[in-house]
C-alpha positions as CSV (number, residue, x, y, z in Angstrom):
1,M,-82.5,-102.7,-140.0
2,K,-82.2,-105.5,-140.8
3,I,-81.0,-108.0,-143.1
4,V,-81.8,-111.4,-144.5
5,V,-78.9,-113.7,-145.0
6,K,-80.0,-116.9,-146.2
7,P,-77.1,-119.8,-146.6
8,V,-78.1,-123.5,-147.0
9,G,-77.3,-126.1,-144.9
10,Y,-78.8,-128.9,-146.3
11,V,-77.1,-132.4,-146.3
12,V,-77.7,-134.3,-149.8
13,L,-74.8,-133.3,-152.6
14,V,-74.0,-129.7,-151.0
15,A,-74.3,-127.1,-149.3
16,F,-73.4,-123.9,-148.5
17,C,-72.2,-120.8,-145.6
18,L,-70.9,-118.1,-145.2
19,A,-67.6,-118.0,-144.6
20,Q,-65.8,-116.4,-141.7
21,P,-62.7,-113.7,-143.1
22,R,-61.1,-114.3,-139.6
23,P,-59.5,-117.2,-137.9
24,A,-61.8,-119.6,-137.1
25,S,-62.2,-121.9,-134.2
26,A,-63.0,-125.6,-134.6
27,Y,-65.6,-125.3,-137.9
28,M,-66.4,-122.7,-140.3
29,K,-68.5,-120.3,-138.6
30,F,-70.6,-117.6,-140.0
31,G,-69.8,-114.6,-140.0
32,V,-72.2,-111.4,-141.0
33,P,-71.9,-108.0,-141.6
34,A,-72.8,-105.5,-138.5
35,A,-72.3,-102.0,-138.4
36,D,-68.6,-101.6,-139.5
37,R,-67.3,-104.7,-138.7
38,V,-67.9,-108.7,-139.7
39,V,-69.3,-110.5,-136.1
40,T,-69.7,-114.3,-136.0
41,L,-73.6,-115.3,-135.7
42,K,-75.3,-116.2,-132.7
43,W,-78.7,-116.2,-130.7
44,A,-77.9,-113.1,-128.4
45,R,-80.2,-114.7,-125.5
46,T,-81.5,-117.9,-124.7
47,P,-83.3,-120.2,-124.3
48,V,-83.9,-119.7,-128.0
49,P,-87.7,-120.1,-129.1
50,Y,-88.5,-122.0,-131.6
51,Y,-91.9,-123.3,-133.4
52,V,-93.4,-126.3,-135.4
53,S,-96.0,-125.3,-138.8
54,E,-98.7,-126.6,-138.0
55,G,-99.0,-128.6,-141.4
56,S,-95.6,-130.9,-140.5
57,S,-96.3,-134.6,-141.3
58,V,-95.6,-136.4,-143.9
59,A,-96.1,-140.0,-144.7
60,G,-94.5,-142.1,-141.7
61,V,-94.2,-139.2,-139.9
62,S,-96.9,-137.6,-138.0
63,L,-97.0,-134.2,-136.3
64,S,-96.1,-135.0,-133.3
65,D,-93.4,-137.4,-134.6
66,F,-91.9,-134.4,-136.7
67,E,-92.1,-132.2,-132.6
68,G,-89.9,-135.3,-131.4
69,A,-87.4,-135.4,-133.4
70,V,-86.5,-131.8,-133.8
71,A,-86.6,-131.8,-130.1
72,R,-84.4,-134.6,-129.8
73,A,-82.6,-132.8,-131.7
74,F,-82.3,-129.4,-130.0
75,A,-81.5,-131.4,-126.8
76,K,-78.1,-132.9,-127.3
77,W,-76.8,-129.7,-128.6
78,Q,-78.5,-128.1,-125.1
79,A,-77.1,-131.2,-123.3
80,V,-73.6,-130.0,-123.8
81,S,-71.2,-129.7,-121.2
82,T,-69.5,-127.0,-122.2
83,A,-71.3,-125.1,-124.0
84,A,-74.2,-122.2,-122.5
85,V,-77.1,-122.4,-125.1
86,S,-80.9,-124.0,-124.7
87,Y,-83.9,-123.9,-126.5
88,R,-87.7,-123.5,-126.1
89,F,-90.5,-125.2,-127.8
90,V,-93.2,-122.6,-127.9
91,G,-95.8,-124.3,-129.7
92,L,-97.5,-124.9,-133.0
93,T,-97.8,-122.0,-135.5
94,A,-99.8,-121.6,-138.9
95,A,-96.4,-120.1,-140.2
96,H,-93.9,-121.4,-142.5
97,P,-90.5,-121.8,-143.1
98,G,-88.9,-118.7,-145.1
99,E,-91.1,-116.5,-143.9
100,D,-89.4,-113.6,-142.2
101,D,-92.2,-113.2,-139.5
102,G,-90.3,-112.8,-136.5
103,L,-90.6,-116.3,-135.7
104,S,-88.2,-119.2,-135.9
105,T,-90.2,-121.9,-137.0
106,L,-89.4,-125.7,-138.4
107,G,-91.7,-127.8,-140.8
108,F,-91.9,-129.5,-143.9
109,E,-92.2,-127.9,-147.3
110,S,-92.6,-128.9,-151.0
111,H,-89.7,-128.0,-152.7
112,P,-88.7,-130.5,-155.9
113,E,-87.4,-128.0,-157.9
114,Q,-84.2,-128.6,-155.1
115,D,-83.5,-132.0,-155.9
116,G,-80.4,-132.4,-153.9
117,V,-81.7,-130.5,-150.7
118,L,-82.6,-132.5,-148.0
119,A,-83.5,-129.7,-145.8
120,S,-82.2,-125.8,-145.3
121,T,-81.6,-123.2,-142.5
122,S,-82.2,-119.5,-143.4
123,Y,-81.7,-116.6,-141.1
124,L,-82.8,-113.1,-140.3
125,V,-80.4,-110.9,-139.0
126,D,-80.1,-107.9,-137.2
127,S,-77.2,-105.7,-139.2
128,V,-76.6,-103.4,-136.7
129,T,-75.4,-105.9,-133.8
130,G,-75.6,-109.4,-136.3
131,A,-77.1,-111.0,-133.5
132,L,-79.9,-113.7,-134.7
133,I,-83.6,-112.4,-135.0
134,E,-85.1,-115.9,-136.3
135,S,-84.1,-118.6,-138.2
136,D,-86.1,-121.1,-140.2
137,I,-85.7,-125.1,-141.5
138,F,-87.3,-126.5,-143.7
139,F,-87.4,-130.2,-144.9
140,N,-88.0,-131.1,-148.3
141,T,-90.8,-133.1,-148.6
142,A,-89.6,-134.0,-152.3
143,F,-87.6,-137.4,-150.2
144,A,-89.1,-140.1,-148.1
145,W,-88.9,-139.5,-144.6
146,S,-88.7,-141.9,-141.5
147,V,-88.4,-141.6,-137.9
148,A,-88.3,-145.3,-136.9
149,P,-85.8,-146.1,-134.4
150,N,-82.6,-147.9,-136.1
151,G,-84.0,-146.1,-139.3
152,E,-85.9,-147.5,-142.4
153,A,-84.8,-148.5,-145.8
154,G,-85.2,-145.9,-148.7
155,R,-86.4,-143.2,-146.3
156,Y,-84.3,-140.5,-144.6
157,D,-83.8,-140.1,-140.9
158,L,-85.4,-136.8,-139.4
159,E,-83.8,-136.9,-136.5
160,S,-80.3,-137.0,-138.5
161,I,-80.7,-134.1,-140.9
162,A,-82.7,-132.2,-137.9
163,Q,-79.3,-132.8,-135.5
164,H,-77.5,-131.3,-138.7
165,E,-80.0,-128.4,-139.6
166,T,-80.3,-127.2,-135.6
167,G,-76.9,-127.2,-135.3
168,H,-76.4,-124.2,-138.2
169,F,-79.7,-123.0,-136.4
170,G,-77.3,-122.0,-133.5
171,G,-75.3,-120.5,-135.7
172,L,-72.5,-123.3,-137.0
173,G,-71.0,-123.5,-139.9
174,H,-69.7,-126.8,-142.2
175,S,-66.9,-129.1,-140.7
176,A,-64.7,-131.0,-143.5
177,L,-63.9,-134.0,-141.4
178,G,-65.6,-136.9,-143.5
179,E,-65.2,-138.9,-146.4
180,T,-67.2,-139.9,-149.5
181,E,-66.8,-141.9,-152.3
182,L,-68.9,-141.3,-156.0
183,T,-71.6,-143.6,-156.9
184,P,-73.7,-143.6,-160.1
185,G,-76.4,-141.4,-157.7
186,G,-73.9,-138.3,-156.8
187,Y,-71.3,-138.8,-153.4
188,R,-72.0,-141.2,-150.4
189,V,-70.6,-140.8,-147.3
190,I,-68.0,-143.5,-145.9
191,S,-67.2,-142.4,-142.5
192,A,-67.7,-138.6,-140.6
193,E,-66.3,-136.9,-137.6
194,A,-68.8,-134.2,-137.3
195,I,-72.5,-133.8,-138.1
196,M,-71.9,-130.8,-139.7
197,F,-69.8,-132.2,-142.0
198,P,-71.9,-131.1,-145.9
199,I,-73.1,-134.2,-147.0
200,A,-76.2,-136.7,-145.5
201,F,-75.5,-140.4,-144.4
202,S,-77.6,-142.7,-146.7
203,A,-81.2,-143.1,-146.6
204,G,-82.4,-145.6,-143.7
205,S,-78.7,-144.5,-141.6
206,V,-79.5,-142.9,-138.1
207,A,-75.6,-142.3,-137.9
208,G,-76.0,-138.6,-138.4
209,R,-78.1,-138.8,-134.6
210,T,-74.3,-138.4,-132.2
211,L,-72.6,-135.4,-131.9
212,K,-68.9,-135.9,-132.5
213,A,-66.2,-133.7,-130.9
214,D,-66.1,-131.5,-133.6
215,D,-69.3,-130.4,-132.9
216,I,-69.0,-130.0,-129.3
217,A,-66.2,-127.5,-129.6
218,G,-68.0,-125.7,-132.1
219,I,-71.3,-124.7,-130.8
220,S,-69.2,-124.6,-127.1
221,D,-66.9,-122.2,-129.1
222,I,-70.0,-119.8,-129.9
223,Y,-71.5,-120.1,-126.8
224,P,-68.7,-121.4,-124.3
225,G,-70.4,-122.5,-120.6
226,A,-68.6,-122.4,-117.6
227,G,-66.6,-126.2,-118.5
228,F,-64.7,-124.4,-121.2
229,A,-61.9,-122.3,-119.8
230,R,-60.5,-125.3,-119.0
231,E,-60.2,-126.2,-122.9
232,G,-57.8,-125.0,-124.7
233,S,-56.9,-124.1,-128.3
234,L,-53.9,-124.8,-131.1
235,S,-53.1,-121.9,-133.8
236,G,-51.1,-121.1,-136.1
237,R,-50.1,-120.7,-139.5
238,V,-50.0,-122.4,-143.3
239,T,-47.5,-121.4,-145.8
240,K,-46.1,-122.9,-149.1
241,N,-42.9,-121.3,-150.6
242,G,-42.9,-118.4,-147.5
243,N,-46.7,-117.2,-149.1
244,P,-49.7,-117.8,-146.9
245,V,-52.1,-120.2,-147.4
246,F,-55.8,-119.8,-147.7
247,G,-58.3,-122.3,-147.5
248,A,-56.5,-125.0,-146.0
249,H,-58.1,-127.5,-144.0
250,I,-56.2,-128.8,-140.3
251,V,-56.9,-131.3,-138.1
252,A,-56.1,-131.8,-134.4
253,F,-55.8,-135.6,-133.5
254,D,-56.1,-136.4,-129.9
255,P,-54.2,-139.8,-129.5
256,A,-55.3,-140.3,-126.1
257,T,-59.1,-140.2,-127.1
258,R,-59.4,-140.8,-130.7
259,A,-61.0,-137.3,-131.3
260,L,-60.5,-135.0,-134.4
261,V,-61.3,-131.4,-134.7
262,G,-60.9,-129.4,-137.2
263,G,-60.5,-125.8,-138.6
264,F,-59.2,-123.6,-141.7
265,T,-57.0,-121.1,-142.6
266,L,-59.5,-118.2,-143.0
267,T,-56.9,-115.0,-143.4
268,D,-54.9,-113.7,-145.9
269,K,-51.9,-114.3,-143.6
270,G,-52.7,-118.0,-143.6
271,E,-53.9,-118.3,-139.8
272,F,-56.2,-120.7,-138.0
273,S,-56.8,-121.0,-134.6
274,I,-58.7,-124.1,-133.3
275,G,-60.7,-124.0,-130.0
276,G,-62.5,-126.3,-127.8
277,L,-59.5,-129.0,-127.7
278,S,-59.1,-131.0,-124.6
279,P,-55.6,-130.5,-122.9
280,G,-52.4,-132.3,-123.8
281,P,-50.6,-133.5,-126.9
282,K,-52.1,-133.5,-130.5
283,V,-51.0,-134.4,-134.1
284,V,-51.6,-132.2,-136.5
285,R,-52.4,-132.7,-140.4
286,V,-52.9,-130.1,-143.0
287,E,-54.2,-131.2,-146.3
288,P,-55.9,-129.8,-149.1
289,L,-60.2,-129.4,-149.9
290,D,-59.0,-131.2,-153.4
291,D,-61.8,-133.8,-153.0
292,A,-64.6,-131.5,-151.5
293,D,-67.1,-128.9,-153.0
294,L,-65.8,-125.6,-152.3
295,D,-68.9,-124.3,-152.2
296,S,-70.2,-126.1,-149.1
297,F,-67.7,-124.2,-147.1
298,F,-66.3,-120.5,-148.9
299,G,-68.2,-118.2,-151.4
300,A,-67.6,-118.6,-155.1
301,T,-65.5,-115.8,-155.6
302,Q,-62.6,-116.3,-152.4
303,A,-59.6,-118.1,-153.8
304,V,-59.1,-121.2,-152.2
305,D,-55.3,-123.0,-152.6
306,V,-55.6,-126.7,-153.6
307,D,-52.5,-126.8,-155.1
308,F,-50.5,-128.2,-151.9
309,R,-49.6,-132.1,-150.0
310,V,-50.6,-133.4,-147.7
311,L,-48.3,-131.9,-144.3
312,L,-48.2,-134.6,-141.4
313,F,-46.2,-132.2,-138.9
314,G,-43.1,-133.7,-137.5
315,R,-43.8,-133.6,-134.0
316,L,-47.2,-133.5,-131.3
317,V,-48.1,-130.1,-130.0
318,V,-49.7,-130.0,-126.8
319,V,-52.8,-127.6,-126.3
320,P,-52.5,-126.6,-122.4
321,A,-56.0,-126.3,-120.3
322,G,-57.2,-123.0,-120.9
323,G,-54.4,-121.7,-122.8
324,D,-53.1,-121.9,-126.7
325,S,-50.3,-123.7,-128.1
326,G,-48.7,-120.8,-129.5
327,Q,-47.8,-120.1,-132.9
328,V,-47.1,-123.2,-135.1
329,E,-46.0,-122.8,-138.3
330,L,-46.9,-125.3,-140.9
331,P,-45.0,-125.3,-144.2
332,V,-46.6,-127.1,-146.7
333,V,-45.1,-127.9,-150.5
334,A,-47.1,-127.7,-154.1
335,K,-48.2,-130.8,-155.4
C-alpha cells in the first residue's frame, strides 16, 4: 500500500510542510503516518537515484546546465561530513515531475497558475514503513532562470533554488532562521541562516548556494554519519504561566563560531530538542513566529501560540560532546 504526500517546498512567498508531532531536532522534519505510528520521512537506502526530465531547458538554461546545477546542489548535501547520504544521477527520462511512477524526477514545468511558486517538491511514501519511494521536483517556467556563476539580474538562480528543493528531497522541512521585510511585491529576504528558510532571496542573488549550520545539523540528524556521534543536543521545554507553549521557535547560538541552529516546540508538553550542535556553551533565545507565515511550518489546524515576548535565557547552556544538555526550562511571558 502506498500513500502520496505532497508538501510544497517552494521558496518565493510561502511554503508548506507537514509538522512533526514529536520533538524535532534542529529544524522542522516531515512526519508521516506509517501503520500505527508517525515516523521521520527519509530514504531507506543510499545512494538515492534521481532522473532529469529530458525537456528540462528554458531560455538561458540548457539541459546540460540544468543537470549540472542540480548535481552541484545534491553534491553539497552529500559532502556534509557528519551526514551519511548520497545521490546518484541515473539519466534522462521522458517522465515528468509529479507522475507517481516510482522515478524521482526533476525538471522544468509550466505552472503559471502558481504565481508565487518557484519550485515544488512532492513525495510518494510507503504507508507501512514510512520510507520514501519517490520524490519529484518541478521548477516553474513562469519565472526567468539563470545558471550564471555570479547571478543574473532579473533571473532566479537555479542552483540556489535547487539547493533548497534537494534539501526537501532528502526529507528536510523548513527553518525559521531568516529575516524578511515587506515590499510592494511581497516579502524580501534580508538575511537567512539556513538554505531551508522558506522564502527565496531576490532574483539575481546566488546567496542560496551555501549550506549553513542549521542545514548541516538537519541533514546530519536525519542521516547521521560517523562524525555525528560527537555532536550534542540541547533539550527542554517552553512554558507560559506554567502551561506548555506549542510552536515556539528556539535558537541556539554558538559564541565561538557564531553558528545558529534552530528548533521548535512540537509536543503538547512544549518540548523541543535541537540536535547536531557542536560541543560547548550556547546562548539560547525563544521567540514567537509572529512575523512568519505559519503555513510555512505548521498545518492549518495546529494552534500555534505567538502571544509571548522574546526570551533571552539568563545563562549559557553547555552542550556536551555526544550528549544532551539536560532539560532546560524556558519560561516566557505574555505580550
